[in-house]
matplotlib code that plots the C-alpha trace (Angstrom):
import matplotlib.pyplot as plt

x = [34.4, 35.3, 38.3, 41.7, 41.3, 43.3, 44.5, 41.9, 39.3, 40.2, 37.2, 35.1, 36.3, 35.3, 32.1, 31.4, 32.7, 30.6, 27.3, 27.8, 28.1, 25.2, 22.9, 24.5, 23.0, 19.9, 19.0, 20.0, 19.4, 14.8, 14.4, 18.2, 19.6, 19.2, 15.9, 16.0, 15.0, 18.5, 20.2, 19.0, 19.5, 23.4, 22.8, 22.3, 25.2, 26.9, 26.3, 26.9, 30.3, 31.8, 30.0, 32.4, 35.6, 35.0, 34.2, 37.6, 39.9, 44.1, 46.0, 47.9, 44.8, 43.4, 47.0, 46.7, 43.1, 44.5, 47.4, 45.2, 45.7, 41.5, 41.5, 40.2, 43.3, 44.2, 43.3, 40.4, 38.8, 40.1, 38.3, 34.7, 34.5, 35.8, 34.8, 37.2, 39.8, 43.4, 46.7, 49.6, 52.9, 56.6, 57.4, 60.0, 63.0, 63.3, 60.9, 57.7, 57.0, 54.4, 53.9, 51.6, 49.2, 48.3, 45.5, 42.6, 39.1, 35.0, 33.5, 29.5, 29.6, 33.0, 36.1, 39.0, 42.8, 43.8, 47.2, 46.7, 49.4, 49.4, 51.1, 49.9, 48.1, 49.8, 53.4, 54.0, 52.1, 53.7, 56.9, 56.1, 54.8, 57.6, 55.3, 53.8, 57.3, 57.0, 60.2, 61.5, 59.8, 56.7, 56.4, 57.1, 54.8, 52.3, 52.9, 53.3, 49.0, 48.6, 49.8, 48.8, 45.1, 45.5, 46.1, 43.2, 40.9, 40.4, 40.0, 42.2, 42.1, 44.1, 44.2, 47.2, 47.8, 51.6, 54.1, 56.4, 59.0, 61.2, 64.3, 66.9, 70.0, 69.3, 66.5, 68.3, 70.9, 67.8, 66.8, 63.7, 64.1, 63.9, 60.8, 58.9, 59.6, 58.8, 55.1, 54.4, 54.8, 53.2, 49.9, 49.9, 49.2, 47.6, 44.7, 42.7, 40.3, 42.3, 40.6, 42.8, 41.6, 44.0, 42.2, 45.1, 48.2, 49.6, 53.1, 55.6, 56.8, 55.5, 52.1, 52.5, 53.9, 50.2, 48.5, 48.4, 44.6, 41.8, 39.6, 41.6, 38.8, 40.1, 38.7, 37.6, 40.4, 43.3, 46.1, 48.2, 51.4, 54.7, 56.2, 55.3, 54.5, 58.1, 59.9, 59.3, 60.2, 62.6, 64.2, 63.0, 63.9, 65.9, 63.3, 60.6, 58.5, 57.1, 55.1, 51.8, 53.7, 54.8, 51.3, 49.4, 51.9, 51.6, 47.9, 48.1, 44.3, 42.0, 39.5, 42.9, 43.5, 40.7, 40.5, 44.2, 42.6, 44.9, 41.9, 38.2, 36.2, 36.1, 34.4, 33.1, 33.6, 31.8, 32.4, 35.8, 37.2, 36.4, 37.5, 33.9, 31.6, 33.9, 31.0, 29.7, 33.2, 32.8, 29.5, 30.8, 33.7, 32.6, 29.3, 32.4, 34.1, 31.5, 29.9, 33.6, 33.9, 30.5, 31.4, 34.6, 33.7, 32.0, 34.9, 37.0, 40.3, 42.0, 39.7]
y = [-53.9, -50.2, -50.7, -52.3, -56.0, -58.3, -61.6, -63.4, -61.6, -62.4, -64.9, -61.9, -59.6, -61.9, -63.0, -59.2, -58.3, -61.2, -60.3, -56.4, -57.5, -59.2, -56.9, -54.8, -57.3, -57.8, -53.5, -53.6, -56.4, -57.3, -60.9, -61.8, -65.0, -63.3, -61.9, -60.4, -62.9, -65.0, -61.7, -61.4, -65.6, -64.4, -61.5, -64.3, -66.8, -63.4, -62.3, -66.3, -66.3, -63.2, -63.7, -67.3, -65.6, -63.1, -65.5, -67.7, -65.3, -66.3, -63.8, -62.8, -62.0, -59.6, -58.0, -57.0, -55.9, -53.6, -52.8, -51.9, -48.4, -47.8, -48.5, -44.9, -43.7, -41.1, -38.0, -39.6, -40.0, -36.6, -34.8, -36.9, -37.0, -34.2, -30.2, -27.2, -29.1, -27.0, -28.8, -28.1, -28.5, -29.6, -30.7, -28.0, -29.6, -30.9, -30.1, -31.6, -35.2, -35.6, -39.4, -37.9, -36.0, -33.9, -31.0, -30.2, -30.9, -31.3, -34.9, -34.1, -31.5, -33.4, -31.4, -33.5, -33.9, -36.1, -37.8, -40.0, -42.0, -41.2, -43.6, -41.0, -42.1, -41.3, -41.4, -37.5, -38.2, -41.6, -40.1, -37.0, -38.9, -41.6, -44.6, -44.2, -44.5, -41.9, -40.4, -39.4, -35.9, -37.3, -39.0, -36.1, -33.9, -36.1, -36.2, -32.0, -32.8, -34.8, -32.8, -29.9, -31.4, -33.2, -28.9, -28.0, -31.2, -32.1, -36.2, -37.8, -39.8, -41.8, -43.1, -46.5, -47.2, -47.2, -50.8, -49.2, -46.3, -45.7, -47.8, -45.7, -44.7, -40.8, -41.7, -43.9, -41.3, -39.0, -41.5, -43.2, -46.0, -43.5, -41.4, -44.6, -45.4, -41.6, -41.7, -45.3, -43.5, -39.9, -41.5, -44.0, -41.3, -39.1, -37.3, -37.4, -40.6, -41.6, -43.6, -45.7, -47.1, -49.1, -48.3, -50.3, -51.5, -51.7, -52.8, -52.9, -49.7, -47.3, -48.1, -48.7, -44.8, -44.5, -47.0, -46.6, -45.7, -46.5, -48.3, -50.3, -50.8, -52.2, -52.8, -55.9, -56.5, -54.5, -55.9, -55.1, -56.9, -56.7, -56.9, -57.0, -60.4, -59.9, -58.3, -61.6, -63.9, -62.7, -62.5, -66.1, -68.0, -65.7, -65.4, -62.8, -65.0, -67.4, -63.7, -66.1, -68.7, -65.9, -63.7, -67.1, -67.6, -63.9, -63.9, -60.2, -60.4, -58.2, -61.6, -62.8, -59.3, -59.5, -63.2, -62.2, -59.4, -56.5, -54.4, -54.0, -53.9, -55.1, -53.0, -55.1, -53.9, -53.6, -57.2, -57.3, -54.5, -51.1, -49.4, -51.5, -49.2, -45.9, -43.9, -47.2, -47.7, -43.6, -44.0, -47.3, -45.1, -42.4, -44.3, -45.7, -42.7, -41.0, -43.6, -44.4, -40.6, -40.4, -43.4, -42.5, -38.7, -40.4, -41.6, -39.9, -39.8, -42.0, -45.3]
z = [-8.3, -8.5, -6.3, -6.9, -7.0, -4.5, -6.0, -3.9, -5.3, -9.2, -9.4, -7.9, -11.0, -13.1, -12.6, -12.2, -15.6, -17.3, -15.7, -16.2, -20.3, -19.8, -18.6, -21.6, -23.0, -21.5, -21.8, -25.7, -27.4, -26.7, -26.7, -25.7, -23.9, -20.7, -19.5, -16.2, -13.9, -15.3, -14.4, -10.6, -10.4, -12.0, -9.2, -6.5, -7.1, -7.3, -4.1, -2.3, -3.8, -2.2, 1.3, 0.5, -0.9, 2.0, 5.0, 4.3, 4.2, 4.9, 7.7, 5.0, 2.6, 5.5, 5.8, 1.9, 2.9, 6.0, 3.3, 0.5, -1.6, -1.7, 2.1, 4.3, 5.5, 8.6, 6.8, 5.7, 8.6, 9.8, 6.8, 7.1, 10.8, 12.8, 12.1, 12.7, 12.6, 13.1, 12.9, 14.9, 13.4, 14.7, 17.8, 18.5, 18.7, 14.9, 13.0, 11.6, 11.0, 8.0, 8.9, 12.0, 12.0, 15.3, 16.6, 17.6, 16.2, 17.0, 16.5, 17.7, 19.8, 21.8, 21.6, 20.6, 20.2, 17.4, 16.8, 14.2, 11.4, 8.0, 5.2, 2.1, -0.7, -4.3, -4.7, -3.8, -0.5, 0.7, -0.1, 2.0, 4.9, 4.8, 3.7, 7.0, 9.0, 11.9, 12.7, 16.6, 15.9, 15.1, 17.7, 20.3, 18.1, 19.1, 22.7, 22.9, 21.3, 23.6, 26.8, 26.1, 25.7, 29.3, 29.8, 28.5, 29.8, 26.5, 25.6, 22.9, 19.4, 18.2, 14.6, 14.0, 10.5, 10.5, 9.1, 12.2, 13.7, 10.9, 11.8, 9.7, 11.0, 11.4, 13.4, 15.9, 16.1, 17.0, 20.1, 18.2, 21.3, 23.9, 22.0, 21.7, 25.3, 26.6, 24.4, 25.9, 30.0, 29.1, 27.5, 30.5, 32.7, 30.8, 33.1, 30.2, 28.4, 25.0, 22.3, 20.2, 16.9, 14.8, 11.5, 8.6, 9.9, 13.9, 13.6, 16.2, 18.1, 15.3, 16.4, 19.9, 20.6, 19.9, 21.4, 25.0, 25.9, 28.3, 25.2, 22.2, 19.1, 15.7, 12.4, 11.5, 8.9, 10.9, 12.6, 15.0, 15.7, 17.3, 14.0, 10.0, 8.5, 6.3, 9.1, 11.1, 7.9, 7.6, 11.1, 11.7, 8.5, 6.7, 3.4, 3.4, 0.8, 4.1, 5.2, 4.7, 7.0, 9.6, 9.5, 10.5, 13.3, 14.9, 15.6, 14.5, 13.3, 15.6, 16.8, 18.6, 19.6, 21.5, 22.4, 24.4, 26.0, 24.1, 22.5, 23.5, 20.7, 17.2, 14.3, 11.4, 8.2, 5.4, 3.1, 1.9, 3.5, 4.5, 1.2, -0.6, 1.7, 3.1, 4.2, 6.3, 7.4, 8.5, 9.9, 12.5, 13.5, 14.5, 16.7, 18.4, 18.7, 20.4, 22.0, 24.3, 24.9, 26.0, 28.4, 29.2, 29.5, 33.2, 34.6, 36.8, 35.9, 38.7, 37.7]

ax = plt.figure().add_subplot(projection="3d")
ax.plot(x, y, z, "-o")
ax.set_aspect("equal")
plt.show()
C-alpha cells in the first residue's frame, strides 16, 4: 500500500507486508517454502480481505477517506483535466484568498470557468490555503469569475472540498454570512450551466457557497453535510470524541444525499478511495464533467 494507511486498513497493510516478504523469498530462494501457486492463493485472499474491509466501512471511516492527505485535491484535478488554465486572483475589494482557486480553462473542446476549493497538500501549502477555510474575499473572487463566465456565455465547473467557511472574527466582520448568501442567490440565477462536484469534504455554508448547480455530483467517499461530525458532536454533546456517532446521525454520505434528492449522481471510487488509483479517478471525473456539460449545452437557460 503506497499511500498513508488509515486505521481500518491496518490488517491489509500487515497482510501486504507479509505477502511481499514471501514474494521476495520465492524470488531469491529457489525451492523455498512458498511456491508461485501458493503466492497466487495468498494474493486472492488479500483481494478478498480488501473487498470485505472496504465494503463494510463506517460513516466515520469514510469521512477519514474524504480527508486522506493523498486524496486528489482541486489543484490536481485542474492540472490533470484542464488545458490552458488561467487563474484569476483577488476579489477587487479585500485581496486574494488562496483557499479558493478561480479561473478559465478548457476541458476537451469546451471552454469553462472553474471555481474550486483547495486545502493544500503539505504544511506550507495548507497554511497558505488556511486549510481550506475560505474567507469572504475567496467567495467574492469565485462569484466574480462566475459572473464573468456568464457574460462570456461559458459554463461553470465548481469543485467542492472544504471543512467549512472560516469562522474567525475577522471573517465575520467582513460579512462572511452575507457573502455566502449572496453567492447562493447569484448562482441560483446564473444564466450559464453550472456543474458541481464534491471531491472531498463538503461541510457547512463554506460548501454551499459554491454548491448551487444544475447538476450536483459526489465522489463515492466524499461527504456533504450541514456541519462536520466534530462540530456536530461538540454542539450536541459538548464532546468531540463522539464524532463517530455524529457521522452516523448526519447521513452525510453520497448515497444518503442521492436518496434524499440533494445530488444527482455518485461517481464510484477505486477500492479503498480515490487516492488508491488517481488516474482512474481523474478519468471518471472527466467523463462526468464532459457528459453533463454536453447535456446542459443543449438545454435552454430558462429551463
